[in-house]
C-alpha positions as CSV (number, residue, x, y, z in Angstrom):
1,X,60.8,135.2,110.0
2,X,62.9,132.2,110.7
3,X,61.3,129.9,112.5
4,X,63.5,127.2,112.5
5,X,67.5,127.0,112.6
6,X,69.0,127.3,108.9
7,X,72.7,126.4,108.0
8,X,74.8,127.4,105.3
9,X,78.5,126.3,104.8
10,X,80.9,128.6,103.0
11,X,84.3,129.3,102.5
12,X,85.8,133.0,103.5
13,X,89.6,133.5,102.8
14,X,90.4,129.9,102.6
15,X,88.2,129.8,105.9
16,X,85.4,127.4,106.1
17,X,82.9,129.1,107.8
18,X,79.3,127.6,108.8
19,X,76.7,129.9,109.3
20,X,73.9,129.7,111.4
21,X,70.4,131.6,110.7
22,X,68.3,131.5,114.0
23,X,65.1,132.7,114.8
24,X,64.9,136.6,116.1
25,X,61.1,136.6,117.5
26,X,60.7,136.1,121.3
27,X,58.6,132.8,120.4
28,X,61.5,131.0,119.6
29,X,64.3,132.2,121.9
30,X,64.8,128.3,122.7
31,X,65.8,127.8,119.1
32,X,68.1,130.9,119.0
33,X,70.1,129.6,122.3
34,X,70.2,126.2,120.4
35,X,71.4,127.6,117.3
36,X,73.8,130.0,118.8
37,X,75.6,127.4,121.2
38,X,79.1,127.0,120.5
39,X,79.8,129.8,117.5
40,X,82.5,131.9,117.7
41,X,81.2,135.0,116.1
42,X,78.0,136.6,115.1
43,X,76.4,138.9,112.7
44,X,74.0,140.7,114.9
45,X,70.9,141.9,112.6
46,X,69.3,144.8,113.7
47,X,66.7,146.0,111.1
48,X,66.7,150.1,110.8
49,X,62.8,150.6,110.5
50,X,62.6,149.1,114.5
51,X,66.3,149.9,115.8
52,X,67.1,148.4,119.3
53,X,63.8,146.3,120.0
54,X,63.7,144.1,123.8
55,X,64.6,140.5,121.7
56,X,67.7,142.6,120.4
57,X,69.1,143.2,124.3
58,X,67.8,139.6,125.0
59,X,70.1,138.0,122.2
60,X,72.9,140.2,122.7
61,X,72.4,139.2,126.5
62,X,72.7,135.4,125.8
63,X,75.7,135.8,123.3
64,X,77.2,137.5,125.8
65,X,76.8,134.5,128.5
66,X,77.5,132.1,125.7
67,X,81.0,133.7,125.5
68,X,81.0,135.0,122.1
69,X,83.8,137.6,121.3
70,X,83.9,138.8,117.8
71,X,80.9,139.9,115.5
72,X,79.8,142.6,113.0
73,X,76.2,144.3,113.2
74,X,74.2,144.1,110.1
75,X,71.7,147.2,110.0
76,X,69.1,145.7,107.6
77,X,66.1,147.3,105.8
78,X,68.2,150.5,105.0
79,X,66.1,151.1,101.9
80,X,62.9,151.4,103.9
81,X,64.1,154.5,105.4
82,X,65.1,157.9,104.9
83,X,69.0,158.1,105.5
84,X,67.9,160.2,108.5
85,X,66.4,157.3,110.0
86,X,69.6,155.0,109.4
87,X,71.8,157.8,111.0
88,X,69.7,157.9,114.3
89,X,69.3,154.0,114.5
90,X,73.1,153.8,113.7
91,X,74.0,156.1,116.5
92,X,71.3,154.3,118.9
93,X,72.9,150.8,117.9
94,X,76.5,152.7,118.8
95,X,75.0,153.6,122.5
96,X,73.6,150.2,123.0
97,X,76.9,148.3,122.6
98,X,78.8,150.2,124.9
99,X,80.9,147.7,126.8
100,X,80.0,144.9,124.8
101,X,81.5,142.7,122.9
102,X,80.1,144.4,120.0
103,X,81.5,147.8,120.8
104,X,84.2,148.0,118.6
105,X,82.0,146.0,115.5
106,X,81.4,147.7,112.0
107,X,77.8,148.7,111.9
108,X,77.2,147.6,107.7
109,X,74.0,149.1,106.4
110,X,72.4,146.6,104.3
111,X,69.4,145.9,101.9
112,X,68.1,142.8,100.4
113,X,66.4,145.1,97.9
114,X,69.1,147.3,96.5
115,X,72.1,144.7,97.5
116,X,74.0,147.2,99.1
């Protein structure tokens, strides 16, 4: 669990990109807001074993208030649940994102264990 901001520069297709890792826990919401201020896009992380949680909703609201317009959804921990759960959570996430800047964003299933 991140409690501090993390920063990582990288180059994507010749474009310099700065990645800011912000905490997801509700106790660190001020840190999340500080880290998200001034960003252009988001990798919106949702764990497949948890699905959409209250802090997921709060973070999406904050990103919307900050004017973020671009993003992708990373559905993490897909190796920890059955494929049916991944399908169900993906559907839940799609429903949750209707009417938001992430409505048409790709939902990418990922695993830190398998490298997917």
